[in-house]
C-alpha positions as protocol buffer text, in pm:
chain_id: "A"
residue {
  index: 1
  type: MET
  ca { x: 1542 y: -2968 z: -470 }
}
residue {
  index: 2
  type: ARG
  ca { x: 1420 y: -2591 z: -437 }
}
residue {
  index: 3
  type: PRO
  ca { x: 1109 y: -2549 z: -227 }
}
residue {
  index: 4
  type: ARG
  ca { x: 828 y: -2477 z: -429 }
}
residue {
  index: 5
  type: ASN
  ca { x: 689 y: -2085 z: -431 }
}
residue {
  index: 6
  type: GLY
  ca { x: 306 y: -2092 z: -379 }
}
residue {
  index: 7
  type: ALA
  ca { x: 260 y: -1781 z: -475 }
}
residue {
  index: 8
  type: ILE
  ca { x: 439 y: -1774 z: -808 }
}
residue {
  index: 9
  type: ASP
  ca { x: 279 y: -2094 z: -882 }
}
residue {
  index: 10
  type: GLN
  ca { x: -113 y: -2006 z: -773 }
}
residue {
  index: 11
  type: LYS
  ca { x: -38 y: -1645 z: -1037 }
}
residue {
  index: 12
  type: ALA
  ca { x: 41 y: -1919 z: -1284 }
}
residue {
  index: 13
  type: ARG
  ca { x: -221 y: -2078 z: -1197 }
}
residue {
  index: 14
  type: SER
  ca { x: -460 y: -1768 z: -1216 }
}
residue {
  index: 15
  type: PHE
  ca { x: -290 y: -1662 z: -1543 }
}
residue {
  index: 16
  type: ILE
  ca { x: -409 y: -1965 z: -1679 }
}
residue {
  index: 17
  type: GLU
  ca { x: -748 y: -1957 z: -1585 }
}
residue {
  index: 18
  type: ALA
  ca { x: -801 y: -1639 z: -1678 }
}
residue {
  index: 19
  type: ALA
  ca { x: -689 y: -1725 z: -2026 }
}
residue {
  index: 20
  type: ARG
  ca { x: -882 y: -2024 z: -1990 }
}
residue {
  index: 21
  type: ARG
  ca { x: -1207 y: -1802 z: -1941 }
}
residue {
  index: 22
  type: ASP
  ca { x: -1130 y: -1552 z: -2191 }
}
residue {
  index: 23
  type: GLN
  ca { x: -1138 y: -1853 z: -2445 }
}
residue {
  index: 24
  type: ILE
  ca { x: -1466 y: -1999 z: -2318 }
}
residue {
  index: 25
  type: VAL
  ca { x: -1605 y: -1589 z: -2344 }
}
residue {
  index: 26
  type: GLN
  ca { x: -1470 y: -1581 z: -2666 }
}
residue {
  index: 27
  type: ALA
  ca { x: -1633 y: -1876 z: -2843 }
}
residue {
  index: 28
  type: ALA
  ca { x: -1931 y: -1809 z: -2708 }
}
residue {
  index: 29
  type: VAL
  ca { x: -1928 y: -1482 z: -2904 }
}
residue {
  index: 30
  type: GLU
  ca { x: -1853 y: -1646 z: -3224 }
}
residue {
  index: 31
  type: ILE
  ca { x: -2136 y: -1914 z: -3173 }
}
residue {
  index: 32
  type: LEU
  ca { x: -2391 y: -1663 z: -3034 }
}
residue {
  index: 33
  type: SER
  ca { x: -2290 y: -1411 z: -3330 }
}
residue {
  index: 34
  type: GLU
  ca { x: -2331 y: -1782 z: -3611 }
}
residue {
  index: 35
  type: LEU
  ca { x: -2633 y: -1954 z: -3480 }
}
residue {
  index: 36
  type: GLY
  ca { x: -2818 y: -1703 z: -3238 }
}
residue {
  index: 37
  type: TYR
  ca { x: -2898 y: -1812 z: -2887 }
}
residue {
  index: 38
  type: ALA
  ca { x: -3127 y: -2054 z: -2928 }
}
residue {
  index: 39
  type: LYS
  ca { x: -2881 y: -2305 z: -3076 }
}
residue {
  index: 40
  type: THR
  ca { x: -2596 y: -2219 z: -2823 }
}
residue {
  index: 41
  type: SER
  ca { x: -2465 y: -2434 z: -2595 }
}
residue {
  index: 42
  type: PHE
  ca { x: -2215 y: -2556 z: -2371 }
}
residue {
  index: 43
  type: ALA
  ca { x: -2151 y: -2838 z: -2604 }
}
residue {
  index: 44
  type: ARG
  ca { x: -2159 y: -2609 z: -2940 }
}
residue {
  index: 45
  type: ILE
  ca { x: -1949 y: -2382 z: -2709 }
}
residue {
  index: 46
  type: ALA
  ca { x: -1673 y: -2640 z: -2679 }
}
residue {
  index: 47
  type: GLU
  ca { x: -1640 y: -2789 z: -2996 }
}
residue {
  index: 48
  type: HIS
  ca { x: -1600 y: -2430 z: -3126 }
}
residue {
  index: 49
  type: ALA
  ca { x: -1292 y: -2370 z: -2871 }
}
residue {
  index: 50
  type: GLY
  ca { x: -1164 y: -2743 z: -2887 }
}
residue {
  index: 51
  type: ILE
  ca { x: -1199 y: -2853 z: -2509 }
}
residue {
  index: 52
  type: SER
  ca { x: -1467 y: -3021 z: -2330 }
}
residue {
  index: 53
  type: ALA
  ca { x: -1807 y: -2893 z: -2202 }
}
residue {
  index: 54
  type: GLY
  ca { x: -1704 y: -3018 z: -1832 }
}
residue {
  index: 55
  type: LEU
  ca { x: -1453 y: -2756 z: -1864 }
}
residue {
  index: 56
  type: ILE
  ca { x: -1688 y: -2476 z: -1937 }
}
residue {
  index: 57
  type: SER
  ca { x: -1873 y: -2588 z: -1612 }
}
residue {
  index: 58
  type: TYR
  ca { x: -1588 y: -2555 z: -1432 }
}
residue {
  index: 59
  type: HIS
  ca { x: -1556 y: -2233 z: -1504 }
}
residue {
  index: 60
  type: PHE
  ca { x: -1882 y: -2106 z: -1531 }
}
residue {
  index: 61
  type: ASP
  ca { x: -2239 y: -2255 z: -1349 }
}
residue {
  index: 62
  type: ASN
  ca { x: -2445 y: -2280 z: -1626 }
}
residue {
  index: 63
  type: LYS
  ca { x: -2546 y: -2084 z: -1953 }
}
residue {
  index: 64
  type: SER
  ca { x: -2693 y: -1740 z: -1733 }
}
residue {
  index: 65
  type: ASP
  ca { x: -2305 y: -1752 z: -1530 }
}
residue {
  index: 66
  type: LEU
  ca { x: -2159 y: -1772 z: -1833 }
}
residue {
  index: 67
  type: PHE
  ca { x: -2357 y: -1518 z: -2086 }
}
residue {
  index: 68
  type: GLN
  ca { x: -2329 y: -1200 z: -1865 }
}
residue {
  index: 69
  type: GLN
  ca { x: -1984 y: -1238 z: -1857 }
}
residue {
  index: 70
  type: VAL
  ca { x: -1996 y: -1186 z: -2232 }
}
residue {
  index: 71
  type: VAL
  ca { x: -2219 y: -916 z: -2122 }
}
residue {
  index: 72
  type: ALA
  ca { x: -1963 y: -774 z: -1919 }
}
residue {
  index: 73
  type: ASP
  ca { x: -1644 y: -840 z: -2148 }
}
residue {
  index: 74
  type: ILE
  ca { x: -1834 y: -737 z: -2462 }
}
residue {
  index: 75
  type: ASN
  ca { x: -1898 y: -327 z: -2270 }
}
residue {
  index: 76
  type: ALA
  ca { x: -1563 y: -321 z: -2156 }
}
residue {
  index: 77
  type: LEU
  ca { x: -1415 y: -390 z: -2523 }
}
residue {
  index: 78
  type: MET
  ca { x: -1735 y: -136 z: -2608 }
}
residue {
  index: 79
  type: ASP
  ca { x: -1581 y: 119 z: -2326 }
}
residue {
  index: 80
  type: GLY
  ca { x: -1224 y: 106 z: -2380 }
}
residue {
  index: 81
  type: TRP
  ca { x: -1273 y: 187 z: -2799 }
}
residue {
  index: 82
  type: LEU
  ca { x: -1535 y: 493 z: -2686 }
}
residue {
  index: 83
  type: THR
  ca { x: -1289 y: 613 z: -2421 }
}
residue {
  index: 84
  type: GLU
  ca { x: -969 y: 587 z: -2684 }
}
residue {
  index: 85
  type: HIS
  ca { x: -1223 y: 740 z: -2970 }
}
residue {
  index: 86
  type: ILE
  ca { x: -1394 y: 1060 z: -2727 }
}
residue {
  index: 87
  type: GLY
  ca { x: -994 y: 1113 z: -2608 }
}
residue {
  index: 88
  type: ASP
  ca { x: -935 y: 1443 z: -2506 }
}
residue {
  index: 89
  type: ALA
  ca { x: -1253 y: 1629 z: -2647 }
}
residue {
  index: 90
  type: ASP
  ca { x: -1250 y: 1975 z: -2534 }
}
residue {
  index: 91
  type: THR
  ca { x: -1614 y: 2046 z: -2533 }
}
residue {
  index: 92
  type: TYR
  ca { x: -1949 y: 1836 z: -2460 }
}
residue {
  index: 93
  type: ARG
  ca { x: -2078 y: 1934 z: -2800 }
}
residue {
  index: 94
  type: GLU
  ca { x: -1741 y: 1753 z: -2952 }
}
residue {
  index: 95
  type: ALA
  ca { x: -1744 y: 1453 z: -2711 }
}
residue {
  index: 96
  type: LEU
  ca { x: -2129 y: 1372 z: -2799 }
}
residue {
  index: 97
  type: ARG
  ca { x: -2002 y: 1336 z: -3149 }
}
residue {
  index: 98
  type: ARG
  ca { x: -1727 y: 1136 z: -3113 }
}
residue {
  index: 99
  type: LEU
  ca { x: -1951 y: 914 z: -2889 }
}
residue {
  index: 100
  type: ILE
  ca { x: -2194 y: 852 z: -3158 }
}
residue {
  index: 101
  type: GLU
  ca { x: -1935 y: 806 z: -3443 }
}
residue {
  index: 102
  type: GLY
  ca { x: -1757 y: 596 z: -3203 }
}
residue {
  index: 103
  type: PHE
  ca { x: -2054 y: 354 z: -3122 }
}
residue {
  index: 104
  type: VAL
  ca { x: -2084 y: 344 z: -3579 }
}
residue {
  index: 105
  type: LEU
  ca { x: -1746 y: 243 z: -3643 }
}
residue {
  index: 106
  type: PHE
  ca { x: -1755 y: -58 z: -3323 }
}
residue {
  index: 107
  type: CYS
  ca { x: -2079 y: -159 z: -3503 }
}
residue {
  index: 108
  type: ASP
  ca { x: -1852 y: -220 z: -3763 }
}
residue {
  index: 109
  type: SER
  ca { x: -1565 y: -302 z: -3710 }
}
residue {
  index: 110
  type: HIS
  ca { x: -1678 y: -548 z: -3423 }
}
residue {
  index: 111
  type: ARG
  ca { x: -1975 y: -692 z: -3587 }
}
residue {
  index: 112
  type: ALA
  ca { x: -1933 y: -1039 z: -3415 }
}
residue {
  index: 113
  type: HIS
  ca { x: -1978 y: -878 z: -3095 }
}
residue {
  index: 114
  type: VAL
  ca { x: -2239 y: -650 z: -3157 }
}
residue {
  index: 115
  type: LEU
  ca { x: -2496 y: -953 z: -3288 }
}
residue {
  index: 116
  type: ALA
  ca { x: -2312 y: -1194 z: -2963 }
}
residue {
  index: 117
  type: LEU
  ca { x: -2435 y: -875 z: -2760 }
}
residue {
  index: 118
  type: GLY
  ca { x: -2798 y: -832 z: -2957 }
}
residue {
  index: 119
  type: GLN
  ca { x: -2915 y: -1157 z: -2920 }
}
residue {
  index: 120
  type: LEU
  ca { x: -2809 y: -1183 z: -2548 }
}
residue {
  index: 121
  type: LEU
  ca { x: -3031 y: -871 z: -2492 }
}
residue {
  index: 122
  type: ALA
  ca { x: -3335 y: -933 z: -2744 }
}
residue {
  index: 123
  type: GLY
  ca { x: -3552 y: -1252 z: -2816 }
}
residue {
  index: 124
  type: VAL
  ca { x: -3512 y: -1503 z: -2658 }
}
residue {
  index: 125
  type: GLY
  ca { x: -3205 y: -1407 z: -2475 }
}
residue {
  index: 126
  type: GLY
  ca { x: -3376 y: -1101 z: -2365 }
}
residue {
  index: 127
  type: GLN
  ca { x: -3701 y: -1306 z: -2205 }
}
residue {
  index: 128
  type: GLU
  ca { x: -3490 y: -1531 z: -2007 }
}
residue {
  index: 129
  type: ASN
  ca { x: -3225 y: -1238 z: -1883 }
}
residue {
  index: 130
  type: GLY
  ca { x: -3482 y: -940 z: -1863 }
}
residue {
  index: 131
  type: GLU
  ca { x: -3260 y: -808 z: -1530 }
}
residue {
  index: 132
  type: LEU
  ca { x: -2986 y: -834 z: -1722 }
}
residue {
  index: 133
  type: VAL
  ca { x: -3140 y: -634 z: -2010 }
}
residue {
  index: 134
  type: ARG
  ca { x: -3312 y: -383 z: -1784 }
}
residue {
  index: 135
  type: SER
  ca { x: -3014 y: -281 z: -1592 }
}
residue {
  index: 136
  type: GLN
  ca { x: -2815 y: -301 z: -1923 }
}
residue {
  index: 137
  type: ARG
  ca { x: -3047 y: -69 z: -2050 }
}
residue {
  index: 138
  type: GLU
  ca { x: -3039 y: 209 z: -1790 }
}
residue {
  index: 139
  type: GLN
  ca { x: -2727 y: 221 z: -1739 }
}
residue {
  index: 140
  type: SER
  ca { x: -2635 y: 339 z: -2047 }
}
residue {
  index: 141
  type: VAL
  ca { x: -2984 y: 555 z: -2102 }
}
residue {
  index: 142
  type: GLY
  ca { x: -2807 y: 696 z: -1728 }
}
residue {
  index: 143
  type: GLN
  ca { x: -2456 y: 780 z: -1881 }
}
residue {
  index: 144
  type: ILE
  ca { x: -2563 y: 978 z: -2193 }
}
residue {
  index: 145
  type: GLU
  ca { x: -2858 y: 1138 z: -1999 }
}
residue {
  index: 146
  type: GLN
  ca { x: -2510 y: 1229 z: -1746 }
}
residue {
  index: 147
  type: MET
  ca { x: -2322 y: 1367 z: -2027 }
}
residue {
  index: 148
  type: LEU
  ca { x: -2642 y: 1566 z: -2145 }
}
residue {
  index: 149
  type: ARG
  ca { x: -2712 y: 1759 z: -1833 }
}
residue {
  index: 150
  type: GLU
  ca { x: -2323 y: 1810 z: -1756 }
}
residue {
  index: 151
  type: GLY
  ca { x: -2350 y: 1997 z: -2093 }
}
residue {
  index: 152
  type: GLN
  ca { x: -2607 y: 2202 z: -2031 }
}
residue {
  index: 153
  type: GLU
  ca { x: -2464 y: 2250 z: -1696 }
}
residue {
  index: 154
  type: HIS
  ca { x: -2172 y: 2423 z: -1900 }
}
residue {
  index: 155
  type: GLY
  ca { x: -2382 y: 2634 z: -2133 }
}
residue {
  index: 156
  type: GLU
  ca { x: -2294 y: 2453 z: -2451 }
}
residue {
  index: 157
  type: PHE
  ca { x: -2679 y: 2254 z: -2510 }
}
residue {
  index: 158
  type: ARG
  ca { x: -2985 y: 2414 z: -2509 }
}
residue {
  index: 159
  type: ASP
  ca { x: -3266 y: 2292 z: -2241 }
}
residue {
  index: 160
  type: PHE
  ca { x: -3422 y: 1973 z: -2284 }
}
residue {
  index: 161
  type: SER
  ca { x: -3530 y: 1657 z: -2085 }
}
residue {
  index: 162
  type: PRO
  ca { x: -3156 y: 1514 z: -2066 }
}
residue {
  index: 163
  type: ARG
  ca { x: -3394 y: 1182 z: -1982 }
}
residue {
  index: 164
  type: PHE
  ca { x: -3602 y: 1220 z: -2293 }
}
residue {
  index: 165
  type: MET
  ca { x: -3277 y: 1307 z: -2530 }
}
residue {
  index: 166
  type: ALA
  ca { x: -3073 y: 970 z: -2364 }
}
residue {
  index: 167
  type: VAL
  ca { x: -3349 y: 711 z: -2432 }
}
residue {
  index: 168
  type: THR
  ca { x: -3437 y: 890 z: -2782 }
}
residue {
  index: 169
  type: LEU
  ca { x: -3059 y: 880 z: -2834 }
}
residue {
  index: 170
  type: LEU
  ca { x: -3032 y: 560 z: -2782 }
}
residue {
  index: 171
  type: GLY
  ca { x: -3282 y: 382 z: -2977 }
}
residue {
  index: 172
  type: SER
  ca { x: -3055 y: 531 z: -3264 }
}
residue {
  index: 173
  type: LEU
  ca { x: -2751 y: 352 z: -3145 }
}
residue {
  index: 174
  type: GLU
  ca { x: -2949 y: 29 z: -3106 }
}
residue {
  index: 175
  type: ALA
  ca { x: -3113 y: 87 z: -3422 }
}
residue {
  index: 176
  type: ILE
  ca { x: -2756 y: 52 z: -3587 }
}
residue {
  index: 177
  type: PRO
  ca { x: -2648 y: -278 z: -3612 }
}
residue {
  index: 178
  type: GLY
  ca { x: -2929 y: -440 z: -3789 }
}
residue {
  index: 179
  type: GLU
  ca { x: -2876 y: -80 z: -4097 }
}
residue {
  index: 180
  type: LEU
  ca { x: -2515 y: -164 z: -4115 }
}
residue {
  index: 181
  type: PHE
  ca { x: -2621 y: -577 z: -4120 }
}
residue {
  index: 182
  type: ALA
  ca { x: -2922 y: -505 z: -4353 }
}
residue {
  index: 183
  type: ARG
  ca { x: -2723 y: -270 z: -4584 }
}
residue {
  index: 184
  type: PRO
  ca { x: -2367 y: -440 z: -4629 }
}
residue {
  index: 185
  type: GLY
  ca { x: -2298 y: -127 z: -4859 }
}
residue {
  index: 186
  type: THR
  ca { x: -2379 y: 122 z: -4629 }
}
residue {
  index: 187
  type: ASP
  ca { x: -2116 y: 395 z: -4674 }
}
residue {
  index: 188
  type: VAL
  ca { x: -2042 y: 348 z: -4233 }
}
residue {
  index: 189
  type: ALA
  ca { x: -1859 y: 710 z: -4208 }
}
residue {
  index: 190
  type: ALA
  ca { x: -2055 y: 935 z: -4360 }
}
residue {
  index: 191
  type: TYR
  ca { x: -2343 y: 702 z: -4178 }
}
residue {
  index: 192
  type: ALA
  ca { x: -2177 y: 805 z: -3842 }
}
residue {
  index: 193
  type: LYS
  ca { x: -2127 y: 1213 z: -3923 }
}
residue {
  index: 194
  type: GLU
  ca { x: -2482 y: 1178 z: -4078 }
}
residue {
  index: 195
  type: LEU
  ca { x: -2637 y: 1064 z: -3687 }
}
residue {
  index: 196
  type: SER
  ca { x: -2404 y: 1275 z: -3546 }
}
residue {
  index: 197
  type: MET
  ca { x: -2476 y: 1584 z: -3656 }
}
residue {
  index: 198
  type: THR
  ca { x: -2818 y: 1495 z: -3653 }
}
residue {
  index: 199
  type: TYR
  ca { x: -2798 y: 1520 z: -3227 }
}
residue {
  index: 200
  type: ASP
  ca { x: -2556 y: 1808 z: -3250 }
}
residue {
  index: 201
  type: LEU
  ca { x: -2821 y: 2004 z: -3450 }
}
residue {
  index: 202
  type: ALA
  ca { x: -3060 y: 1844 z: -3174 }
}
residue {
  index: 203
  type: VAL
  ca { x: -2936 y: 1947 z: -2849 }
}
residue {
  index: 204
  type: ARG
  ca { x: -2674 y: 2258 z: -2893 }
}
residue {
  index: 205
  type: ARG
  ca { x: -2752 y: 2617 z: -2834 }
}
residue {
  index: 206
  type: SER
  ca { x: -2927 y: 2826 z: -3090 }
}
residue {
  index: 207
  type: ARG
  ca { x: -2746 y: 3114 z: -3186 }
}
residue {
  index: 208
  type: LEU
  ca { x: -2971 y: 3396 z: -3232 }
}
residue {
  index: 209
  type: ARG
  ca { x: -2933 y: 3616 z: -3605 }
}
residue {
  index: 210
  type: ARG
  ca { x: -2987 y: 3995 z: -3568 }
}
residue {
  index: 211
  type: ILE
  ca { x: -3214 y: 4126 z: -3706 }
}
residue {
  index: 212
  type: THR
  ca { x: -3009 y: 4443 z: -3898 }
}
residue {
  index: 213
  type: ARG
  ca { x: -3301 y: 4732 z: -4010 }
}
residue {
  index: 214
  type: GLY
  ca { x: -3276 y: 5024 z: -4240 }
}
């Protein structure tokens, strides 16, 4: 009999455990989006996933532990989507436009994830996970602020407070899911372009037109 390869066995167990965690997180996303934060429990997630609640407890200490993983996974999914959408933008203006349009399209194509994230970062979820909400928002503001500041340094954006504009833009982005869900007939592509154009006009450096006198 060949001796058991411990490294391969450990790798297999790690793969299975990672797959199980992903299954639990996905089930949590679906339950959060369907039932809301208050009605989401290990029991409901387990029933939805076709596993035991005890198995969830094996992988996650409590709801807070699980929900932090849900937020992390959704953020990773969103970051990957936006990075791909921004792609090889040649200018900061183009990168900002693609960022805004990409976020709108993400909200439309990943509605369950957006709803789940909203449940965790607002309402009851926000009250119970205050630190998570604050850190999530500050990270988002910081990333936008950095892009805006770099755009100013490269001469593409006019002079303004990067912090103020970042907070304002984030507020507009946070309002998108509610608008899309309340108005299912919204032309998403047109909405995305209109919003990106609005902020492009708000941040770009103006070109003064010379007055020709006769």
